C-alpha positions in Angstrom: -10.9 -77.7 -75.2 -12.1 -81.2 -75.9 -15.8 -81.8 -76.4 -17.9 -84.9 -76.1 -18.0 -85.2 -79.9 -14.2 -85.3 -80.1 -14.2 -88.1 -77.5 -16.8 -90.1 -79.5 -14.8 -89.5 -82.8 -11.6 -90.8 -81.1 -13.4 -93.8 -79.7 -15.0 -94.5 -83.1 -11.6 -94.3 -84.8 -10.0 -96.6 -82.3 -12.8 -99.1 -82.5 -12.6 -99.0 -86.3 -8.8 -99.3 -86.7 -8.2 -102.1 -84.2 -10.5 -104.8 -85.7 -9.2 -103.9 -89.2 -5.7 -104.6 -88.0 -6.8 -107.9 -86.4 -8.5 -109.0 -89.7 -5.5 -108.0 -91.8 -3.0 -109.7 -89.5 -5.2 -112.8 -89.4 -5.0 -113.1 -93.2 -1.2 -112.7 -93.1 -0.5 -115.1 -90.1 -2.9 -118.0 -90.2 -1.5 -119.4 -87.0 0.1 -117.9 -84.0 3.0 -120.3 -84.1 6.3 -119.8 -85.8 9.4 -122.0 -86.3 12.6 -120.7 -84.7 15.5 -121.1 -87.2 18.1 -121.7 -84.6 16.5 -124.3 -82.4 13.8 -125.8 -84.7 11.3 -125.4 -81.9 7.8 -124.2 -82.3 7.1 -121.2 -80.0 3.8 -119.5 -79.4 3.5 -115.7 -79.6 2.1 -114.2 -76.4 -1.5 -113.5 -77.1 -2.0 -110.8 -74.5 1.1 -108.9 -75.5 0.0 -109.1 -79.1 -3.4 -107.7 -78.2 -1.8 -104.9 -76.1 0.5 -103.9 -78.9 -2.3 -104.0 -81.5 -4.5 -101.9 -79.3 -1.9 -99.5 -78.1 -0.5 -98.4 -81.4 -3.7 -97.3 -83.1 -4.9 -95.5 -80.0 -1.6 -93.7 -79.6 -1.5 -92.7 -83.3 -5.2 -91.5 -83.2 -4.4 -89.5 -80.0 -1.4 -87.9 -81.6 -3.5 -86.9 -84.7 -6.3 -85.5 -82.5 -4.0 -83.4 -80.4 -2.1 -82.2 -83.5 -5.4 -81.2 -85.1 -6.6 -79.4 -82.0 -3.3 -77.5 -81.7 -3.7 -76.6 -85.4 -7.2 -75.3 -84.8 -6.1 -73.1 -82.0 -3.9 -71.1 -84.3 -0.9 -68.9 -83.5 -0.8 -68.2 -79.8 2.7 -66.6 -79.7 1.8 -63.7 -82.0 4.8 -64.2 -84.1 
């Protein structure tokens, strides 16, 4: 059973991981443009898609870890 503290912990983890990813990626990629090797044209990375991916991955991973931990805390339910 999820409690309010586990929701706040999940929210805190998601809010901590996502800005850290943005800061790290900002240092790696100074601009959001890249040069395509085949056409020699400058293309812009879709900003909203980039934000969705960067937000979705940490939240999904945090959710998987939370559910795995909660399942671990429940213990053996099959009496094996």
